N, C-alpha and C positions, 0 to 999 in steps of 0.2 A: 504494500499500500505505500501513498504518498504520505511523508511525515515530516515535520519539523523538529530535528533532533539537535541537542547540544552535548557535546562532548569535549568542552573546551573551546569550542567555536559552534555558532548557530549554523545548521546546513539544512538545506530542503533536498530530501532524497526521494527518489521514486520507487524503491524495492525495499523499503523497511518491512520487516516480518508482522504479519498482522498479529493481533494479540490472540493468545491461546485463552478460551473461555474456561475459567476455574468453576469448581463446583458451586451452585447457589448464585452464580454470575449471569448477567444479561451481556450480549454484544449490542454495542449502541453505534450506529452510522451516525457522525457528527455532521450536522448541519451548519452550525456557527458558532464560533469561539471569540472569547474577549481576550485582548491582552491588558494583564493588571500590573501594578506595581511590583508584586512578588515575581511575576516572570522575568520582569527588567532585572530584579536583583538576582535571580538564579543565573542569569548569565554573566553577572560579576562573580557568582562563585558561593551565592548564598544556599546553604544546607549541602552543599557539595553534590547537587544533583547532576547526574548524567542521564540522557535518554530523550523521551518525549515530554517537554514541559506542556502547561497549559491545564486550568481546572475550572475555567467558567464557560460552560457548553451548554446548546441544546441540540438533541439529536432525537432520531428514530430508532426504536428498539427492532433489531433485525432478528435475534434469537433470545428466548427467555425461558427459564424453567416454570415461570408463571405465565399461562396464555394470555390472561387479560392485559398483558403488558405488550405484548407483540403487535408491532405496528403503530404504537403510541408515541407521541412526542413527549421527550421526558427531559428533566435536567438531574442532577444528581449531586447528593452530598460527597464530599470528597475523602473523607475519612474511612478506612477499611479496617476495622479491629479484629482482633484473633477472635474473640466472642468466648474467651474461655479463662482467661486471666481475672486476677481480683478487681482490676478496673472495670473489664467488662462486664463481670457479674453484678457490679455495684452501679451500672450505669453510666460509666464513665468512659465509654468506648473510644470518645474522641481524644483521649489522652492514654490510650492502650500503648505500652511500651513497645509492643511488636507490630504495631500498625504500618499500613501504607498509605500513602496519601496521593490522590491523583495528580500527577504531573509535578509533584513536590519530593516525594519521598518513596523510593522502591516501588513506584508504579507509573508505567508510562502514562501520559495525560491525553489533553483534548487536540493538540495542535497536529492532528493526524485524521486519517479518514474514518477510523475506527477506533473504539475503547471499549474497555469493559468494566463494569462495577457490579457488586452484589446487588441483588433486585430490591434488597431493603433500602439502598441508598438512593433508589430512583423514585422520581416524584412526577406524576403526570401533569403535562402543562394545561391549565383551563383553556377552553374555547375563547376565542377573542382576545388572546394575548400573544402577540406576533413574536417570531422568531427573534427579531431585534429587541424585543422586551425580555423575552424569556431567558436569554443569555445574560441578564443582570440578576438572576434569582439567587445565585451564590452569593455575589458579593453584598446584595440586599439583604439575605440572610445574615450575613455577618454584620451588618448595620443594625440589626433587628436584635442580635445577641447583646449588645450593650444595654437595651433597656430590660432585658432579662436580668442582667446583672447590677444594675443600678436602677432602684425604683424611683422615679422622679416624680416628685409632688408639682401640682399646679403651684406656678408662681416661683419654684427655685430658679436658679441662674445658671445657664449651662454655655459655656463656650466651645465651638467645634474648631479645631486648628487643622487647617488644609483644605484646600480647594480642588483638589485633584478628584478621581474617581470615587473614592470611598468616603471622602469629606463630604461631597454633594450629597451622597446617599444619606450619610449619617445625619447630616443636617435636617433633611425631609424627615426621616423618621423620629427624631427628637421634636421637631416642630409638632408632630400629632399630639404630644404629651400636654401642650399648653404651657410649658415652661417658658420663661424670659430668656430667649435664644440669641446668640451672637455667633455669626460665622465669619471667621478670619481666615484670609487668604492673601495671595499676591498678584493674582491675575484678574484685573477688572472685568474681562468679559465673562469670566467663569462665575464670579461673585455676582455679575448682573443675572445670571439664571436663578440663582437664589433670591435675589430682590424681586424679581418677577413673581415669584412665589410667596412674597409677603414676609421674607426672612431678613432681619437686620444683619447688615454685613459690616466689615471692617477691613482696610487694606494693610494689613501687617500689624505687628504687635510694639512697634516703636512708640514709647511715649504712654503706652497703656497704664492707667492706675486702677481700673476697674478690677475688681476680685469676684470669682465665681464660686458657686457652690461645687460645679462639676465641670472638669476640662476633659475634653475628647481629644487625645492626638492623632490625628489622620495624616500628618504632613508627609509621611514616608522620608522623613529626614532624621539623621542621627541627633539632631538639636532639638526635636520636636518635644520629647519628654521635659528637658528642661524649661522651655517655653511654657509648657503646660502646667508644670509645677509653679512657676512665677506667678501665674494668674489664678491660682487656686487658694480659696481662704482656708485658714486654719479649721482642721477637722473636715476639709473638703475631701473630695474623690477625684482621681485621676482615671480615666479609661486609655490605656494603651493599645491603638490599634496598629500602630505602625511596626512594620518588620524590615530591616535593613541588613544588607551583608555586613557593613561596618558597626561595630561596636560602639553604641553612645557613651560619652564621657559625662557624667552628671555629679552635682555636690548632694549627696544623701542627706546631709544635715537638714536641709530644708524639710524632707519628708519626716524627720524624726521631731524636730522641734515644732512644727505646724501639724503634727499627727496627722498627715495626709495618707490617705488609703490609695495604693496604687493598685489597678486592677487589670490585668492583662486579659486579652479579648480577642477571640481568633473567630471560629465559624459558629453559624447560629442556625436558628429553625426555619425550615424551608415553608412551611404552611402559612405564617404572616407574611413571607415575602412574596410568595405566589398569589395570595389573596391581596395583597396592595398593588401587585401588577394588574390583576384583573380588574380591581375596583378604580384603577388610575388614581388613587391616592397619593403613590410615589410615580414621578413623571421621569422615566429615563431616556426618551429619545432626544431631549435638549443634550443629554451628555454624549451623544455619539458624535465623534469628531469624523470618523471615517470607517468605510466598509470595504475593505479590501479583498480581491479574490485570492484563495489560499495560493495560487501559483506565484503571487507577488508576496509570500508571507515576509522575506527578509526585509523588502522595503517596507511592510507593514511595521516590523519593529524599529526601523529608523524613523517612522512617521512617530511612534508611540513614544519615542524617546525626546521628542520637541516638547518644551514646556508648556505651549500653548494649546496642546493636545489633553483631552479629556479620555474618552474610550475609543479604542480603534477595535473593530471586530473583523474577523477573518470568516469569509463564506466560503464554504466547500464548494 
């Protein structure tokens, strides 16, 4: 099959082995896949991954042990736990030490014509949700995870740092809580998308004196956590969504002295994400910067690296 592979360099090949279907797994023909910041970090060495990257996708089930999935459009959760360890048996499969992760850890991903996932990872895409919208299900689920971890009360103040792909999704999800929200970024055109949705924005943190109950770091930058801590009130909470190849350097004394809680936040629930896409309460089409044919996948990565880009999609 055609596949985009990373083995120290990013290459598009025509003869990559098609995935073998494991027990309890479905074969999915990929229709569309999204390039995210994690993919850009992987080709810098993040996680030491080699193989087929990519974890945001929508596809059609070609083969499945569950007949009702056959021929259905699906999106998929990316963590594949062993199912037998203590973590799995206590409902913490996303943290299974033996897990594989689609396109990130020990499992080929979505930048290929086909992928495999356990059937329990797959979610049928509702009618009325276009492929270009469905491909956002995984990052939108990650945005929804923040609300699972931090129960926001109406009137609490929240700052979302970062105007990239994830930051724009997190801001929309947080807005639904009725909290006092500020979104901070560096790109006026990206911030204008949020202003059009009634979200207050600010260009950068220079000179900011306002403090918040909750800060969410979606900057994709090693400096993001330090910036979030500087904007958080004593006894406040910081939600860390950023993953980068470079380790950040921060002054942890601020966390201790102000008794700030730092919460790592990763993958999230697909059900509310798909419902939001179906109901159009989260708008993702303004976030699409380019749709590129898979034959031009290398060019798509060059496009995705540009600072004014938001989401670049690969169409198979």
